[in-house]
C-alpha positions in Angstrom: 83.8 136.6 66.2 83.0 136.6 62.4 83.7 133.8 60.0 86.8 135.5 58.5 88.4 135.9 62.0 87.6 132.2 62.8 89.2 131.1 59.4 92.4 133.1 60.1 92.5 131.9 63.7 92.4 128.3 62.5 95.0 129.1 59.8 97.4 130.6 62.3 97.0 127.7 64.8 97.5 125.2 62.0 100.6 127.0 60.8 102.1 127.1 64.2 101.2 123.4 64.8 102.7 122.1 61.6 105.5 124.6 61.5 106.6 123.6 65.0 106.9 119.9 64.0 110.5 120.3 62.7 111.9 121.7 66.0 109.9 119.1 68.0 111.7 116.4 65.9 115.0 118.0 66.7 114.2 118.0 70.5 113.1 114.4 70.3 116.3 113.4 68.6 118.4 114.9 71.4 118.0 111.6 73.4 116.1 109.2 71.1 116.9 107.6 67.8 115.1 108.7 64.6 113.2 105.4 64.6 112.0 105.9 68.2 110.9 109.5 67.6 109.0 108.7 64.4 107.5 105.6 65.9 106.3 107.5 69.0 104.9 110.2 66.7 102.8 107.7 64.7 101.7 105.7 67.8 100.6 108.9 69.6 98.7 110.2 66.6 97.0 106.8 66.1 95.9 106.8 69.8 94.8 110.4 69.7 92.5 109.8 66.7 91.3 106.4 67.9 87.8 107.6 68.8 87.4 108.8 65.2 88.8 105.6 63.8 86.2 103.6 65.8 83.5 105.8 64.3 84.7 105.9 60.7 85.9 102.4 60.2 82.3 101.1 60.2 81.3 103.6 57.6 84.2 102.9 55.2 83.8 100.3 52.4 86.1 97.3 52.9 87.5 97.6 49.4 88.8 101.1 50.2 90.7 100.1 53.3 93.9 98.9 51.4 94.0 102.2 49.5 93.6 104.2 52.7 96.5 102.2 54.3 98.6 103.0 51.2 97.7 106.6 51.7 98.8 106.4 55.3 102.2 104.8 54.3 102.9 107.5 51.8 101.4 110.4 53.7 102.5 109.6 57.3 104.6 106.5 57.8 107.5 106.9 55.4 107.8 110.7 55.8 107.9 110.4 59.6 111.0 108.2 59.4 112.6 110.1 56.5 112.3 113.5 58.3 113.7 112.2 61.5 116.6 110.5 59.8 117.3 113.7 57.9 117.2 115.9 61.0 120.0 113.9 62.6 122.3 115.9 60.3 120.4 119.0 59.0 118.8 122.0 60.8 115.1 122.0 61.5 114.8 125.3 59.6 116.2 123.8 56.4 113.8 120.8 56.8 110.9 123.3 57.0 112.1 125.1 53.8 112.5 121.8 51.9 109.0 120.8 53.0 107.6 123.6 50.9 108.2 121.5 47.8 105.1 119.4 48.6 102.6 121.2 46.3 105.1 120.9 43.4 105.6 117.2 44.0 101.8 116.8 44.1 101.5 118.4 40.7 104.3 116.1 39.2 102.7 113.0 40.8 99.3 113.9 39.2 101.0 114.4 35.9 103.1 111.2 35.8 100.6 108.8 37.4 97.3 110.1 36.3 98.1 112.3 33.3 96.7 115.4 34.9 97.5 118.3 32.5 100.2 120.8 33.4 100.0 124.3 31.9 103.0 126.4 31.0 102.8 128.6 34.1 102.8 125.4 36.3 105.8 124.1 34.5 107.6 127.4 35.0 106.8 127.2 38.7 108.2 123.6 38.9 111.5 124.7 37.3 111.8 127.7 39.6 111.1 125.5 42.6 113.8 123.0 41.6 116.2 125.9 41.1 115.5 127.1 44.6 116.3 123.6 46.0 119.5 123.3 44.1 120.5 126.8 45.3 119.7 125.8 48.9 122.1 122.9 48.7 124.8 125.0 47.1 124.4 127.8 49.7 124.7 125.2 52.5 127.7 123.6 50.9 127.9 120.2 49.1 129.5 118.0 51.6 129.5 114.2 51.1 128.6 113.6 54.7 125.8 116.2 54.7 123.9 117.0 51.5 122.2 113.7 50.8 120.4 113.9 54.2 118.5 116.8 52.7 117.5 114.5 49.9 115.7 112.3 52.4 113.3 115.2 52.9 112.9 115.7 49.2 112.0 112.0 49.0 109.5 112.6 51.8 107.9 115.4 49.8 107.6 113.1 46.9 105.7 110.7 49.2 103.5 113.5 50.2 102.9 114.4 46.6 102.1 110.8 45.7 99.6 110.6 48.6 97.8 113.9 47.6 97.5 112.6 44.0 96.3 109.2 45.2 93.6 110.8 47.5 92.5 113.2 44.8 92.0 110.5 42.2 90.9 107.5 44.3 89.6 108.6 47.7 87.3 111.5 46.8 84.2 111.9 48.9 86.0 110.9 52.2 86.8 113.5 54.7 90.4 114.2 55.8 89.4 113.2 59.3 88.0 109.9 58.1 91.1 109.1 56.0 93.5 110.4 58.6 92.1 108.5 61.6 92.0 105.2 59.6 95.4 105.7 58.0 97.1 106.8 61.3 95.6 103.8 63.2 97.3 101.4 60.8 100.5 103.5 60.8 100.5 103.1 64.6 100.2 99.4 64.2 103.2 99.3 61.8 105.2 101.6 64.1 104.7 99.6 67.3 107.0 96.7 66.4 109.7 99.2 65.3 109.4 100.9 68.7 109.6 97.5 70.5 112.7 96.4 68.7 114.5 99.8 68.9 115.4 99.4 72.6 112.9 102.1 73.6 111.6 100.4 76.7 115.2 99.9 77.9 115.5 103.7 77.9 112.4 104.0 80.1 113.8 101.6 82.6 117.2 103.4 82.8 118.4 105.7 85.5 117.7 108.9 83.6 114.6 109.1 81.5 114.8 111.7 78.7 111.4 113.4 79.5 111.9 116.4 77.2 112.6 114.2 74.2 109.7 111.9 75.1 107.3 114.9 75.5 108.4 116.4 72.2 107.8 113.2 70.3 104.4 112.6 71.8 103.4 116.2 71.3 104.6 115.8 67.7 102.2 113.0 67.2 99.2 114.4 69.0 99.4 117.9 67.7 101.6 117.6 64.5 99.7 114.6 63.1 96.5 114.2 65.1 95.0 117.6 66.0 96.5 119.2 62.8 94.5 116.7 60.7 91.3 117.8 62.4 92.2 121.5 62.0 93.0 121.1 58.3 89.7 119.3 57.8 87.8 122.1 59.5 89.6 124.8 57.5 88.9 123.1 54.2 85.2 122.8 55.1 84.8 126.4 56.4 87.2 128.4 54.1 87.8 126.1 51.1 90.7 124.1 49.8 92.4 127.1 48.2 92.6 129.0 51.5 93.7 125.9 53.3 96.5 125.2 50.9 98.0 128.6 51.7 99.3 127.0 54.9 102.2 125.9 52.7 103.5 129.4 52.7 103.5 129.8 56.5 105.1 126.5 57.6 108.7 127.4 56.6 108.4 130.8 58.2 107.4 129.2 61.5 110.2 126.6 61.1 112.8 129.3 60.5 111.5 131.2 63.5 112.0 128.2 65.8 115.4 127.6 64.2 116.5 131.1 65.2 115.2 130.6 68.7 117.1 127.3 68.9 120.3 129.0 67.8 120.5 127.4 64.3 122.6 129.1 61.7 120.3 130.6 59.1 121.9 132.8 56.4 120.1 135.4 54.3 120.9 133.3 51.2 118.8 130.5 52.7 115.9 132.9 53.2 116.3 134.0 49.5 116.1 130.3 48.5 112.9 130.0 50.6 111.3 132.9 48.8 112.3 131.4 45.4 110.6 128.1 46.4 107.5 129.8 47.7 107.3 131.9 44.5 107.2 128.7 42.5 104.4 127.3 44.7 102.5 130.6 44.3 102.9 130.3 40.5 101.6 126.8 40.4 98.6 127.6 42.6 97.8 130.7 40.6 97.8 128.7 37.4 95.4 126.2 38.9 92.7 128.8 39.4 
């Protein structure tokens, strides 16, 4: 198998892994609370990457550890809980569509925090992306009991954007696997008390254990956070950051596919909004080149 085929194989596997995260959260939430699903995800991911943590923690300067922990909070801890809370009221497909805002939030975070320049085409892409999000809420219907749950995901994408800007400006020279294993270890440490006080172990001692929700949550952590971090690191090294960033375009497509399989209502107007958001991401990425 040539290098190009290997690159595309990793790309597709990564897209399926990350794109499936949204439906796995929904399955987990069938019997568990959002705090339990998110905590299980973080704990599973931390355990899955523990061998890498043991290796890399010795190679990492002590003064960089607080910055890596902050990166983990922004890039994993807060989004994990925000996504799960949001998916108690919104479809997994809609969550996947809104997640495509991450590159735009990264650009804005770099501009406001580190004064990274924004060219006119990038500004146009941001405006188009925000228009797509507004249209998405309008298409779904602005209901006081519904719409702000979608905003939790927008907040999560802001956290992702802040983390990307933080890593780019303060943690250069460290691999994604090194940063991910250390960050997720401390996220697991933070998540463990939440799991303990959420009544989770009472569920395990009950008469009917929700195995499907447990399996989905653990799979979400091992694959969606743990293995996906390794795949993304490999893809960046083998094919370059630009090719790896194209995963952004595939995630919502996979999320919509799983949403259709799960019987979620997805209108053609939502798909139009998706293409508007992806067009804005493409505009921003093209302007970077």
